[in-house]
ZADO-288835 format. One record per residue (C-alpha): residue in three letters; x, y negated, z. Coordinates in steps of 0.05 Angstrom, whole numbers, plus 5000, padded with zeros to 4 digits. Layout:
<kegus>
ALAXYZ/...
</kegus>
This chain:
<kegus>
MET308701454748/ARG314701434702/ASP318201974743/ALA312102414737/ARG312402354661/ARG319802514661/LEU318803134704/ALA313003364660/ARG317703294599/ILE323003714635/PHE318304264653/LYS315104254583/ALA321804354549/LEU323304934596/SER316305244592/VAL318105724537/GLU322006344553/THR326106324489/ARG328605624506/VAL330705844575/ARG334306444544/ILE337905974496/LEU340405544554/GLN342706164590/LEU346706394529/LEU349805704519/LYS352205704591/ASP357806184570/ARG360005844506/PRO357605444446/LEU353705854394/CYS351005734325/VAL343805864303/GLY345506534272/ALA348906794334/LEU343206564379/ALA338106884332/ALA341807554334/ARG342407554409/LEU335107364419/SER332407824363/VAL328507244333/SER328906894266/SER333906334252/GLY328005884237/ALA325006004306/VAL331705864339/SER332305214299/GLN325504984322/HIS327105124395/LEU333904774387/ARG330404164359/ILE326004124422/LEU332104224466/ARG336003694427/ASP330103204433/ALA330303344508/ASP337903204507/LEU339403884536/VAL343704124479/VAL348703774435/PRO350603984363/ASP357704034342/LYS359204114268/ARG364704624256/GLY366004714181/TYR359705014151/PHE356505164219/VAL353504764274/HIS355005024344/TYR350804804403/HIS353104704474/LEU349704474538/ASN349303744556/GLU351903794627/GLU350103074644/THR342703194627/LEU342603844664/ALA345603524726/GLU340402954724/TRP334703444714/LYS337103874771/ARG337403264817/MET330403074797/ALA327603774809/ASP331303794876/VAL328003154897/LEU321103404876/LEU321804064911/SER325303834975/LYS321803635039/GLN324102945057/GLU321702575118/GLY317901935102/SER317702065027/LYS311702535025/CYS304802435001/CYS299302944989/GLY301903644986/GLY309103465004/ILE310703184935/PRO315202574938/ARG311801914920/ALA317501704874/LEU324301944854/PRO330201504871/GLU332901054815/LYS339801184787/
</kegus>
């Protein structure tokens, strides 16, 4: 049950195209709100709201640089989420229930 909640949280955080695009941009290098807003053609306020959700999900990390805050990806969280999604989507003998979805994800 706990794993299902965690997976739902993952997919909810990634359910908005702008958030996925932010992650794609941050794969290359850290960026500040203004740079993200310019590249995405959205307001700084909208980017800030999306970054708050991504921060709450521990996907991005703020780094204060003078007057600006640059954001970069949290590689540890991304690796954990990837592992969880792989387990959910893989076919594993003996771990299937209805519809081929694993009953539970392995503990860390």
